[in-house]
C-alpha positions as CSV (number, residue, x, y, z in Angstrom):
1,M,13.4,-59.3,-13.5
2,R,16.5,-58.6,-11.6
3,R,16.4,-55.0,-12.5
4,A,12.9,-54.6,-11.4
5,S,13.4,-56.3,-8.2
6,N,16.6,-54.0,-7.5
7,L,14.5,-50.7,-8.2
8,P,12.8,-50.4,-4.9
9,V,16.1,-51.1,-3.2
10,S,17.8,-48.3,-5.1
11,L,15.0,-46.0,-4.3
12,L,15.2,-46.8,-0.6
13,L,19.0,-46.3,-0.7
14,A,18.6,-43.0,-2.5
15,S,16.1,-41.8,0.1
16,A,18.2,-42.8,3.0
17,I,21.1,-40.8,1.6
18,I,19.0,-37.8,1.1
19,L,17.6,-38.0,4.5
20,C,21.1,-38.4,6.0
21,C,22.3,-35.3,4.1
22,S,19.4,-33.3,5.3
23,I,20.0,-34.1,8.8
24,V,23.7,-33.5,8.6
25,N,23.0,-30.0,6.8
26,F,20.5,-29.1,9.6
27,A,23.0,-29.9,12.3
28,Q,25.8,-27.9,10.4
29,N,23.5,-24.9,10.0
30,R,22.9,-25.0,13.9
31,E,26.7,-25.2,14.4
32,K,27.8,-22.8,11.6
33,F,26.7,-19.4,13.2
34,V,27.0,-17.4,16.3
35,I,23.6,-16.2,17.5
36,S,22.4,-13.5,19.7
37,A,19.1,-12.0,18.3
38,T,16.6,-14.1,20.2
39,A,16.3,-16.5,23.2
40,G,15.0,-20.0,23.2
41,G,17.7,-22.2,21.9
42,I,17.8,-25.7,23.5
43,N,21.3,-26.2,24.7
44,A,21.2,-29.5,26.7
45,I,18.7,-32.2,27.5
46,T,18.9,-35.0,30.1
47,G,16.1,-37.5,30.6
48,Q,12.6,-37.0,29.1
49,A,11.3,-33.6,28.0
50,S,8.6,-32.5,25.5
51,V,7.5,-29.3,23.7
52,H,4.1,-28.0,22.8
53,A,4.5,-25.5,20.0
54,R,2.2,-22.6,19.8
55,G,-0.7,-23.3,17.5
56,E,-0.2,-27.1,17.7
57,N,-2.5,-29.6,19.2
58,D,-0.1,-32.1,20.6
59,W,3.1,-32.4,22.7
60,Q,6.2,-33.6,20.8
61,Q,9.5,-35.0,22.1
62,L,12.0,-32.2,22.7
63,N,15.2,-32.4,20.5
64,I,18.6,-30.7,21.1
65,T,18.3,-28.9,17.8
66,D,14.9,-27.2,18.8
67,D,14.6,-23.4,19.2
68,L,11.6,-22.4,21.3
69,K,9.5,-19.6,19.9
70,A,7.2,-17.1,21.7
71,G,4.2,-19.0,23.0
72,D,5.9,-22.5,23.1
73,W,5.5,-24.7,26.3
74,L,8.1,-27.0,27.6
75,R,7.8,-29.7,30.2
76,T,10.1,-32.3,31.7
77,E,9.4,-35.7,33.3
78,T,10.8,-36.6,36.8
79,D,14.1,-37.6,35.3
80,G,14.3,-34.6,32.8
81,R,16.4,-31.6,32.8
82,V,16.8,-28.9,30.1
83,E,19.0,-26.0,29.5
84,I,17.7,-23.1,27.5
85,L,19.6,-20.0,26.1
86,L,18.3,-16.6,27.2
87,N,20.2,-13.4,26.4
88,P,23.9,-14.0,25.8
89,G,25.5,-15.0,28.9
90,S,22.3,-16.1,30.7
91,Y,21.0,-19.8,30.9
92,L,17.7,-21.1,32.1
93,R,18.0,-24.7,33.5
94,V,14.7,-26.4,34.2
95,G,14.5,-29.2,36.6
96,G,12.5,-32.5,36.7
97,D,8.7,-32.5,36.7
98,S,8.6,-28.9,35.7
99,E,6.7,-26.8,33.0
100,I,7.5,-23.5,31.6
101,E,6.2,-21.1,28.8
102,L,8.6,-18.9,26.8
103,S,6.1,-15.9,26.6
104,D,8.4,-13.5,24.8
105,N,11.7,-14.6,23.1
106,T,12.9,-11.2,22.3
107,L,16.0,-10.0,24.2
108,A,14.5,-6.5,24.9
109,N,11.3,-7.8,26.5
110,L,12.5,-11.5,27.4
111,E,9.9,-13.2,29.6
112,V,9.6,-16.8,30.9
113,R,6.7,-18.2,32.8
114,L,7.4,-21.0,35.4
115,L,4.1,-22.8,35.9
116,R,5.3,-25.6,38.1
117,G,8.5,-27.1,39.3
118,T,12.1,-25.9,39.7
119,A,14.3,-23.6,37.5
120,I,17.6,-22.0,37.9
121,V,18.8,-18.9,36.0
122,E,22.6,-18.4,35.7
123,A,23.1,-14.8,34.4
124,T,26.7,-14.0,33.5
125,G,27.9,-10.5,32.7
126,A,29.6,-7.3,34.0
127,D,28.5,-6.2,37.4
128,E,27.3,-2.9,36.3
129,L,25.3,-4.2,33.2
130,E,21.6,-4.1,33.7
131,L,19.8,-7.2,32.4
132,N,16.1,-7.6,31.6
133,I,15.0,-11.1,32.3
134,N,11.3,-11.2,33.2
135,I,10.0,-14.2,35.2
136,T,6.3,-14.9,36.0
137,T,4.8,-17.6,38.2
138,P,1.2,-18.2,39.3
139,H,2.1,-16.1,42.4
140,T,4.3,-13.2,41.3
141,N,6.5,-11.6,38.6
142,F,9.7,-10.0,38.8
143,A,12.8,-8.9,36.7
144,I,16.4,-10.2,37.0
145,V,18.5,-7.1,36.6
146,R,22.0,-8.2,37.6
147,Q,24.4,-11.0,36.8
148,G,24.0,-13.6,39.4
149,L,22.4,-16.9,40.4
150,Y,18.7,-17.5,40.9
151,R,16.6,-20.5,42.0
152,L,12.9,-20.8,41.7
153,N,10.5,-23.4,42.9
154,V,6.8,-23.3,42.2
155,V,4.0,-25.3,43.9
156,P,0.7,-24.5,42.0
157,G,-2.0,-23.3,44.4
158,D,0.5,-23.0,47.1
159,A,3.5,-20.7,46.8
160,T,6.5,-19.6,44.8
161,E,10.0,-19.7,46.4
162,L,12.7,-17.4,45.0
163,I,16.2,-17.8,46.2
164,V,18.7,-15.0,45.1
165,R,22.1,-16.6,45.8
166,K,23.8,-13.9,44.0
167,G,22.6,-10.8,42.0
168,R,19.4,-8.6,42.2
169,V,15.8,-8.7,41.2
170,I,13.1,-6.1,41.2
171,L,9.7,-7.1,42.2
172,N,7.1,-5.8,39.7
173,G,4.5,-3.6,41.2
174,S,6.3,-2.6,44.4
175,H,9.7,-2.0,42.7
176,T,11.1,-3.7,45.7
177,K,14.8,-4.8,45.3
178,V,15.9,-8.2,46.5
179,K,19.7,-8.7,46.6
180,G,21.9,-11.8,46.9
181,G,21.8,-14.0,50.0
182,N,18.0,-13.7,50.4
183,K,14.9,-16.0,50.0
184,V,11.5,-14.7,49.1
185,V,8.3,-16.7,49.5
186,F,5.2,-15.6,47.6
187,N,1.7,-17.0,48.1
188,A,-1.8,-15.6,47.5
189,S,-1.9,-13.3,50.4
190,N,1.7,-12.7,51.6
191,V,5.3,-11.9,50.7
192,S,8.0,-12.7,53.1
193,V,11.8,-12.1,52.8
194,A,14.5,-13.7,54.9
195,K,18.2,-14.1,54.9
196,L,19.6,-17.6,53.6
197,T,21.1,-19.6,56.5
198,K,24.3,-21.6,56.1
199,E,22.3,-24.8,56.6
200,E,20.0,-23.8,53.6
201,K,22.9,-23.0,51.4
202,K,24.4,-26.4,52.1
203,A,21.1,-28.1,51.4
204,L,20.9,-26.3,48.1
205,D,24.3,-27.4,47.0
206,R,23.2,-31.1,47.4
207,Q,20.0,-30.7,45.4
208,E,20.3,-32.7,42.0
209,V,19.2,-29.9,39.8
210,D,21.7,-27.5,41.5
211,V,24.5,-30.0,41.1
212,W,23.7,-30.3,37.4
213,S,23.5,-26.7,36.9
214,K,27.0,-26.2,38.4
215,E,28.4,-29.0,36.2
216,R,26.8,-27.3,33.1
217,A,28.3,-24.0,34.1
218,Q,31.8,-25.6,34.3
219,T,31.2,-27.3,30.9
220,L,30.4,-24.0,29.2
221,A,33.2,-22.1,30.6
222,K,35.6,-24.9,29.5
223,A,34.0,-24.8,26.1
224,N,34.8,-21.1,25.8
225,R,38.4,-21.7,26.6
226,R,38.6,-24.2,23.7
227,I,37.5,-21.7,21.1
228,T,40.3,-21.0,18.7
229,D,41.1,-18.1,16.4
230,R,40.3,-20.3,13.3
231,M,36.9,-21.2,14.7
232,M,36.1,-17.6,15.3
233,T,37.3,-16.4,12.0
234,S,35.2,-19.0,10.3
235,A,32.1,-18.3,12.2
236,F,32.2,-14.5,11.8
237,A,33.2,-14.5,8.2
238,S,29.6,-13.7,7.1
239,F,28.0,-12.8,10.3
240,R,25.9,-9.6,10.2
241,D,23.7,-9.7,13.3
242,W,24.9,-6.6,15.2
243,D,21.7,-6.1,17.3
244,P,21.8,-3.7,20.4
245,W,21.7,-6.5,23.0
246,G,24.5,-8.4,21.2
247,R,26.6,-5.2,21.3
248,R,26.1,-4.8,25.0
249,L,26.6,-8.5,26.0
250,G,28.3,-10.8,23.5
251,F,27.2,-13.9,21.5
252,W,26.4,-17.4,21.7
253,F,29.1,-19.4,20.0
254,Y,28.8,-23.1,19.0
255,S,31.5,-25.4,20.4
256,T,32.0,-28.4,18.3
257,H,34.0,-29.9,21.2
258,S,31.1,-29.7,23.7
259,N,28.3,-29.9,21.1
260,C,26.5,-26.9,22.6
261,Y,26.6,-23.0,22.6
262,T,28.9,-21.3,25.0
263,F,29.2,-17.6,25.8
264,L,31.5,-15.3,23.9
265,P,31.6,-11.9,25.7
266,F,32.7,-8.6,24.5
267,Y,34.3,-7.7,27.9
268,Y,37.4,-9.3,29.4
269,G,37.2,-10.4,33.1
270,I,33.8,-12.1,32.8
271,T,33.2,-14.9,35.2
272,S,30.3,-17.2,35.9
273,P,28.5,-16.9,39.2
274,Y,29.8,-20.5,39.8
275,G,33.4,-19.2,39.5
276,G,34.5,-20.2,36.0
277,S,36.0,-17.7,33.6
278,Y,35.0,-16.8,30.0
279,W,38.5,-15.9,28.9
280,N,38.0,-15.9,25.1
281,T,36.4,-12.6,24.1
282,L,35.7,-10.2,21.3
283,S,36.8,-6.6,21.5
284,Y,34.3,-4.2,20.4
285,Y,34.9,-0.5,19.5
286,P,34.3,2.0,16.8
287,R,36.7,2.4,13.9
288,P,37.0,6.0,13.0
289,N,36.2,7.2,9.4
290,V,34.6,3.8,8.5
291,A,30.9,3.7,7.5
292,Y,28.9,0.5,7.3
293,P,25.4,0.4,5.9
294,R,22.5,-0.9,8.1
295,G,23.1,-4.5,8.4
296,G,26.5,-4.2,7.1
297,Y,29.6,-6.3,7.5
298,P,32.0,-6.6,10.4
299,S,34.9,-6.5,8.0
300,G,35.6,-5.0,4.5
301,G,33.2,-7.1,2.5
302,R,31.2,-10.2,2.1
303,G,32.9,-13.3,3.5
304,G,35.8,-11.1,4.6
305,S,38.2,-11.9,7.5
306,Y,38.8,-10.0,10.7
307,P,40.2,-6.5,10.2
308,T,43.6,-6.2,11.7
309,G,44.2,-2.5,11.7
310,G,42.6,0.7,13.2
311,G,41.4,1.7,16.5
312,G,43.0,-0.1,19.4
313,G,43.9,-3.6,20.7
314,S,47.4,-4.9,20.2
315,S,48.9,-8.2,19.6
316,T,50.1,-10.1,22.6
317,G,52.7,-12.0,20.6
318,G,53.6,-15.7,20.8
319,N,50.2,-17.3,21.6
320,G,48.3,-15.4,18.8
321,G,46.0,-13.7,21.2
322,Y,45.2,-9.9,21.6
323,R,44.9,-7.3,24.3
324,P,41.1,-6.4,24.0
325,S,40.3,-2.8,24.0
326,P,37.6,-1.7,26.5
327,P,34.1,-1.3,25.1
328,P,33.2,2.4,24.4
329,S,30.5,4.3,26.0
330,S,30.3,6.4,22.9
331,G,32.4,7.0,19.8
332,P,32.3,8.0,16.2
333,T,29.8,6.4,13.8
334,G,29.6,5.9,10.1
335,G,27.3,7.4,7.7
336,S,24.5,5.2,8.9
337,G,24.8,6.3,12.5
338,R,25.9,2.8,13.5
339,M,29.2,2.1,15.3
340,A,31.5,-0.1,13.2
341,P,32.5,-3.3,15.0
342,T,36.0,-4.6,15.0
343,M,36.5,-8.1,16.4
344,R,39.7,-9.3,18.1
345,P,39.7,-13.0,18.4
346,G,41.9,-15.1,20.6
347,P,42.6,-15.9,24.2
348,M,43.6,-13.3,26.7
349,G,46.0,-15.3,28.9
350,N,45.9,-17.8,31.7
351,P,42.4,-18.3,32.9
352,D,43.6,-19.0,36.4
353,R,45.0,-15.4,36.5
354,M,42.2,-13.3,35.2
355,P,42.5,-9.5,35.4
356,S,39.9,-7.6,37.3
357,R,37.1,-5.9,35.3
358,K,38.7,-2.5,36.1
359,S,42.3,-3.4,35.1
360,E,44.0,-3.8,31.8
361,P,45.1,-7.5,31.1
362,S,48.9,-7.9,31.2
363,R,50.9,-8.6,28.2
364,Q,51.6,-12.3,27.7
365,P,55.1,-13.4,26.9
């Protein structure tokens, strides 16, 4: 009798262990790899938010481990705020009482529809690099083409307000360029452009979603500074996702310290529009006379470590970092016609003394 009574308990205990292991494994899989191939990863949630997956009938609670797919909808309650990964270096931050659709999650044709509410796009990258983040609202559509800071507010049936604090957008249809420091208001019959006043800028700095967005930017830049050589070596040991957009921008890299993805750029001297520096980078350049197959490995073989020889970059000595080589505009390719990546992990130096984008970083003692 005692054995029979203990059997259900044993089954429950075993089921609980299996469930816990499954949850841990799922979380570890999210943390294990760097990502860059598609947009839509949920990176932070505050308050209440829900998701309506394409093809489903009901809204479900949004979780931090979710990845939005093309056609998925997301909405926040009044207290809700959500940070979504776009192309590497660019974040979409959705304010309270808002609703969006991720129309296309591919990096080449990335498109987000803001149906109502407020959203901020922080786009980090090199000044000369052209981005391709398409935004659609009930009143307009445009493309974010430069790194910068963009704020959207949509009142359905009324108007869309676009504030370009830094950067540049191109209005689709008219090909009109709107640069930083301007506010554009779209309604059913009119488009107006005006310079932002000092009073408007100060008012924006006090808005809850804007304060939260700046805090998130500071957290992510700090997370980048805490990436170690060991973390990068482990993450890239079996990584093979060398898509064209990843080569131009960088990667999303999971930070176990901050429990979110931060930006790991290819270029040195990258700063957030809010001012924080991404000072841990990867150097990317072709290695002569080395051919990798399509979908090949960044180092000599499966599970290999970082290559240490060939082609440029030099050790900076005591702190274990490297002087990154500048990214090439062209170079030799292997037999498959693809450039072979060489990664140089490690900090570049003091983040408070960042080199300019046009200068070579100084050698550290």
